[in-house]
N, C-alpha and C positions, 0 to 999 in steps of 0.2 A: 639614678634615683636620688632625690634630695633628702638625705637622711637627717631630718630636723623635726623637733617637736612643733606642732602647728596648733593654733587656736581653732576652735570650732564654734559653730552657731549654738544658741541655747537648745535647739531641737536635737542636736547631735552630741551634746556634752555628756560627761560621765553620769551626772545626776540631773534628773528632770527639774527644770526651773519653773517658777510660778507663772501661770498664764493669767496675767493681770487683766487682759481684755475680757476674760470670762467672769470677772468679779461683778457682783450685783451693783455695787456703787459705781463702777465704771460703765456698766450698761446703762444705768440711770443717767449718768453724766452725758453719755453719747446721745441718749434719747432727748435730753434737755435741750441740746443744741442742734436738733434735727427739725426740719420743717414739718409742721403738723398738717398743713393744707396748702392749697394754691393761694397766691396773693389775691387780694381784692382788686379786681380790674376797674372798679368804679372809684375814681380818685375823690378825695374829700374836698377838692377845690377846683376852680376853673381859671387858674392864673395863666396868663400868656402876656407877660410884660418883659421889660428889659431885665428886671431883677429875677423873675421866676418864669420858667417856661414849662410848667407842669403838664399842660394839655398837649404839648407836642410829643409826649411819650405815647407810643402805640402799645397795644396789648402784648405784642411780641417782645417789646423792649421791657415791659414790666415783668413778664415771666422770666426773661433771660437775666435781668438784674437780680431777681429773687433767687434764681438757681445758682448764680455765681456766689451769692452770699452764703447759701447753705451747701455749697460744694463739699466742704469739710465740716463735720460736726465737732468742731474744736473751738473753744472760747477765744484762744489767742489769735487764731486765723480770722475769726469773725470780728474781733476788736480791731485788728489791723486793717480789715476791709472797711470798717467804719471810718478809721483815721484817714485812709487813702481817698475817701469820697467826701471828706469835709475839709473846710479851710477855716482855721482859727486865727483870729487877729486880735490885738489889744484894742480895747475900746478907746476911740479918739476923744469923745466928749462925755463928760459925766453930767447927767441932767436929773438930779433927784427932784421929786415933786414935794414942795413945801418943806424942803430939807429933811425928808423922811425917806426910808427905804435904803436897802443895801446898794452900794455902788456896783455896777456891772463891770467885771474885770475883762471879759472877753466877748467877742462877737463871732458867731459861727455861720458859715455859708455851707449849704448842703448841695450835693451834686448827685446826678444819676447818669449812668452810662447808656448811651443809645448805640444803635448799630454803627458800624465803621469806627467803633472805639471813640466816640465823641462824648465829652462830658457837658451836661447842661445844668444850670442852677435850678433847684426846686425848693419848695418850702418845706419846713420841718414836718407838718402833718402828713404830707405826701411821702416823705422819706420814711417815716415810721409806718405808714400804711403798706408801702410796697414790701418792706422787710419784715413786717409783722412783729415789730418790737415795741416795747414800752419806753416812755420818755426817760425813765430813771436810768436804764442801762446805757442809752446813747449819751446822756448827759454825763454819767460817771466816766465813760471811756474818754470822752473829749476833755473833761476837766483834769483827769490824771495825765493825759497826754500833754496838756498845756502846762501843768505844774512841773512835769519832767523835762521841760525845755525841748519838746519835739521828739523825744525818744519813742521807739516802737513799744507796743504793748508787751508786757512780760507776765509770766505766771508767778504770782507771789503766794498762792495758796498751797500749803502742804509741801510734799515732795521731800526728797532726801537732801537735807541741807549740808551734810558732811561729805558729800561725794567729792567735791573739789579739794577739801582739806586732806583727804586720804588718797588722792589720786597718785602722788609720787610713790607711796608705799605699795599701792596696787601694781603699778608698773614695775617696781623693783621685784615683786614676787613673780610676775609674768616673765620678766627677763631671766630670772634664775631658772624657771621651769623650761624655758625655751633653749637654754644652754645644755640641757640633758640630752644624752644620745640614746635614741630608741633602738630597740632590737630590730634586726632585719626579719621581716615576716614573709612567708611564702604561702599564698592561698592558691589552691589548684584552680579555682574558678574566679579568683580575685574580684569579688563583688563588694567586699567591705573595705573601704579605704579611709574612713574617718577614725577608726580605732587604732591606737598605737600602744606599744608595750615597752616597759622598762624591765630591768633585771629582777628576777624573783627574790633576790637578796635585799631589795629596797622596799620601802613602805612610805606612806605619807608622813609618819612620825619621824623616820630617819631623814627624809628629805627636808623636813622642817628644821631639824637639828643642824643639817648641813648648811641650810640657808642662814640660820642665826650665826653660825661660825664664820661664814664668808662675808656677810653683809656689813655695812658701815654702822656706826653707833646710832645714827638717826633711826634705823629700822630694827634695832635690837628689841624694841618693845612690841613688835608685832606678835599677836597671839597665835597659838596653834590653830584655833578654830577659824580665824580669818584666813590663814594660809590654806587650810583644808577646803574652805568654801570656794576660794579662787581655783584651786586644783580641780574641784569637782564640776564647777559650773562653767569654766572658761576652756577646759580641755577635755579630751576623751582619751584618757590614759589608763591602761591596766598594768598589772605586774605579772611577770612570768611569760613564758613562750605560749603563743596560741596553739590550741590543739588542732593542728592541721597536718596533713601528710606533706612530707618534704620530698622533692624531686632531687635525686642524686646528681643528675646532669646539670640542673640549675645551680646547685651548690658549688659544683666544681667550676663552672664557668664564672660565677660571681667571685669566688676566691682568686681565680686566675686574673680576672679583671682588676682586682684590688692591687695586686702585687706586680702586674705587668707594667713596664716602663716604655717599651718599644711601641711607638704609635701605630705602626703597620700591623703588628701582631694584635694589638688592642682592638683595632678596627675589625679584624677578622673574628676575634672572640665576640665582639658586640653583634656582628652579623649572625654568627652561629647561635648566639643566645636568642636573638630575635626570631630566627627561623624555627628554633626549638619551641618557643612559646606559641608561635603561630600554628605549628603542627598540633600542639596540645589543645589550642582553642578549636581547631577544625575537628579534632577527635570528639570533644564534648558537644560540638554542634551536630556531629553525626549521630551521637547518642540521642539527641532530641528529635531526630528525623524519624518519622513513623512510616514504615514501608512494609508491604506484605512479603517482599523478597529478602528481608533481613531478619535474622534471629539474634536477639540480644541476650547474652547470658551474664548474670551478675553473681559474683561470689567473693568470699573473703580469702585473700591470698596468704594470710598469715598462718592458717591452720592446714595447709596442704603440703603434700609430698612433692619434691621437685620432679619436674617432667621436662626433659631437654628438648622435646620435639615441638612444643607450642610456645613461642615467645609472645609476650603481651606488648602493649603499646610502649612501655618504658624499657623494652629489651631485657626484661627479667624473665626467669623461668617460671612458667605457670604450672600448677599441680594438676595431676589427673584427678578429677573430682567426680563425685557421684551426687549431682544436685538433687535436692528434694523437689518433688512434684507439687506445684502450687496451681491454684486456679488461674486461668488466663483472664476470666471475667466472671461476673456474678450471673448465675442462671436466673432467667426470668420465667415465670409460670406460663404455661402454654395458653391458659385462658386469657391472661393479660395480653399476650402477643396477638391472639385472635381479635380481641377488642380493638387494639391499635390498628391492625390491618383493616378492620371493618370501618373505622373512622377515616382512615386515609382514603379508602375506596369511595366513601360517601362524599368527602370534601374535594378530592382531586381526580376522581374517576378511576377506571380500571387500569389505566396506563400510568399510575402514580410512580411506579418504579423507575420510569424513564426520566423523571424530574431530578436534576442534579442536586437541588437543595434538600431532597428527601433521601439522599443516599445513605445517611446514617441509619434511618429506620429500616431500610432494605437490608443492611448488614446485620442489624440486631435480629430481625425476624428470620433471616436465612442461615445464621450461624448455628453450628451444632452445640450441644451441651458441653460444658467445660470438661467433664470427666471423659466424655467420648473423644474430645479433641486430644486430650493427653494420652489416651490409649492408642490413638492412631500414631502419635509421635513416637511413643515408646516402642510400639511394635514394629515400626518401620526402621530397619537397621541402616538403610541407605539414605536417611533424610538429609544428611550433610551434603551428599552429592547432588541432591535435587535443588538445594538452595544455592542461588548464585553468590551470596555473600553472607558471612557470619561475623558479627561484631562481638568481641569479647571484652 
């Protein structure tokens, strides 16, 4: 077992993190960059020249190109899609009319992707019509790309601008927490693996003081609230031993494995521990098995007198107990049983009891009342001999 502190996902951390995807503003942002309707299959032009080949696009090409653009409802993805399907060049000739008008700095060529991944040049109105965009957004993306000397689109709106600044401090706190040694835990059914435990003598405040004492001068100004946030959101760590039963055989084998140096003896101990755990798992699997020939008795071993004749699964002495009588199942009124039987006969015929899928209804209708069933078990002194197996 690798006895180290491990980072966890936000869903498994000690403290529940914010679900930003469920925020109203983020839902609106996602809706803003989602396709509202199918593209207009009727193109606004009839170009088929060397410069523009708009009419060579089929309806399938138009729909596929539109779906590729709205594949992700994200602004940066769509901006980069526009950049990848346009070509920007510097204007070669300046031709102002009567010395008026702004000089054109760039020239843009638009492309659409046909089947077999072939790019063909198209005009700007066709490009806007297929993607259902306005002129301002496309012009803004292209001009920013041109001014940035060909760099990809980046998100400059909002966001956490100090993340990179405090990244070294965050990693220093994580490294300190990962150096801590967790307690060895033993779950009988070992289903919870993300939770780890430290000594009950520690706390988050004590860990923060230890971190400040050990860290370098650059991280001395880290606040306790910042340390606590990382501890709760990046890890799933508790304090104190988990409230679970401990198996004495497992404890003995683990301690012997820690201190054993002989490789042959260590391999034998590992095999013995593995077999012991497999037997325990098979025992709990047997408890889940439902059979008419097995009687399962459940009781608390801590409040019983010792009985040397009946050993339990862990080879401990089990007490001679007098269990309380509880209901095996909830009694159903006879009128309701008659109604169910009538409905089954109406829908499935007189031989509905022979249908395997209706076996549950057959058992419910034919079983005796719970009080009568208990009386039969209590009065029968030899019921242990009649049962082929008893699981305790």
